KOLVO-802319 format. One record per residue (C-alpha): residue number from 1; residue in three letters; x, y, z. Coordinates in steps of 0.1 Angstrom, whole numbers, plus 5000, padded with zeros to 4 digits. Layout:
! KOLVO-802319
NUM:ALA:X:Y:Z
...
***
This chain:
! KOLVO-802319
1:UNK:0414:8898:8794
2:UNK:0404:8863:8787
3:UNK:0433:8835:8783
4:UNK:0441:8826:8750
5:UNK:0428:8787:8751
6:UNK:0396:8788:8765
7:UNK:0386:8756:8787
8:UNK:0418:8742:8788
9:UNK:0438:8739:8821
10:UNK:0468:8761:8828
11:UNK:0500:8744:8828
12:UNK:0523:8749:8857
13:UNK:0560:8757:8850
14:UNK:0582:8729:8857
15:UNK:0603:8723:8891
16:UNK:0637:8731:8891
17:UNK:0661:8711:8912
18:UNK:0668:8722:8941
19:UNK:0704:8710:8946
20:UNK:0717:8711:8911
21:UNK:0751:8697:8917
22:UNK:0739:8660:8925
23:UNK:0723:8647:8955
24:UNK:0708:8666:8986
25:UNK:0737:8681:9010
26:UNK:0740:8658:9041
27:UNK:0727:8668:9074
28:UNK:0744:8690:9099
29:UNK:0761:8666:9124
30:UNK:0755:8633:9104
31:UNK:0779:8605:9099
32:UNK:0783:8619:9061
33:UNK:0795:8651:9074
34:UNK:0830:8664:9064
35:UNK:0833:8641:9027
36:UNK:0829:8610:9046
37:UNK:0805:8601:9021
38:UNK:0827:8594:8995
39:UNK:0849:8570:9019
40:UNK:0814:8553:9026
41:UNK:0808:8548:8989
42:UNK:0846:8537:8985
43:UNK:0846:8509:9015
44:UNK:0809:8497:9010
45:UNK:0800:8507:8976
46:UNK:0773:8480:8972
47:UNK:0750:8494:9001
48:UNK:0732:8524:8994
49:UNK:0699:8543:9003
50:UNK:0679:8529:9030
51:UNK:0700:8498:9034
52:UNK:0730:8523:9044
53:UNK:0705:8545:9067
54:UNK:0696:8510:9085
55:UNK:0736:8502:9091
56:UNK:0743:8535:9101
57:UNK:0711:8532:9130
58:UNK:0723:8503:9138
59:UNK:0758:8517:9147
60:UNK:0739:8542:9166
61:UNK:0718:8516:9185
62:UNK:0749:8498:9193
63:UNK:0766:8534:9207
64:UNK:0735:8540:9229
65:UNK:0738:8505:9240
66:UNK:0776:8513:9252
67:UNK:0764:8543:9271
68:UNK:0740:8520:9289
69:UNK:0766:8499:9297
70:UNK:0789:8524:9307
71:UNK:0759:8541:9328
72:UNK:0755:8509:9344
73:UNK:0794:8504:9356
74:UNK:0791:8540:9370
75:UNK:0761:8530:9386
76:UNK:0777:8501:9404
77:UNK:0807:8519:9416
78:UNK:0783:8545:9431
79:UNK:0751:8527:9448
80:UNK:0756:8488:9440
81:UNK:0729:8466:9424
82:UNK:0702:8494:9424
83:UNK:0727:8517:9404
84:UNK:0731:8491:9379
85:UNK:0697:8495:9370
86:UNK:0692:8535:9371
87:UNK:0724:8537:9356
88:UNK:0718:8517:9324
89:UNK:0684:8533:9321
90:UNK:0701:8566:9325
91:UNK:0727:8558:9301
92:UNK:0706:8544:9274
93:UNK:0679:8572:9278
94:UNK:0711:8600:9273
95:UNK:0725:8577:9246
96:UNK:0695:8577:9227
97:UNK:0685:8612:9229
98:UNK:0722:8625:9221
99:UNK:0723:8605:9191
100:UNK:0689:8617:9181
101:UNK:0691:8650:9186
102:UNK:0728:8650:9166
103:UNK:0712:8635:9138
104:UNK:0731:8602:9142
105:UNK:0696:8582:9143
106:UNK:0671:8586:9119
107:UNK:0640:8567:9119
***
C-alpha cells in the first residue's frame, strides 16, 4: 500500500519530556542531592546554570587542595621534607580522584 501523500517527507512524532515535573533529577552523590538545590536557590538565587557548576567546581578544587595539605602534613611527620612532596602529590591525586568519581567535580 502506498503512502497517502506521495513525495512528502514523513513527519516524526514530537518528543515527550523525559522529566515532566521540571528539570532533570540531581546526580547521585552531587551537591544538589537531598533537596539541597532549594537551599542553594534560596541563599544564592542569582547564580544558576554554568555559573553554579563553576562555583561548585571551585569549592571541589579547594577541597582537593585541602586533601593535598593534609597529605603534606602527614608526609612531613613520616618522612620529613621528602614526605612533604610525596604527601602533597598523593593528597592531591586522592582528593581529585575521589571528588571526580563521586560527581562533585564536573568539567
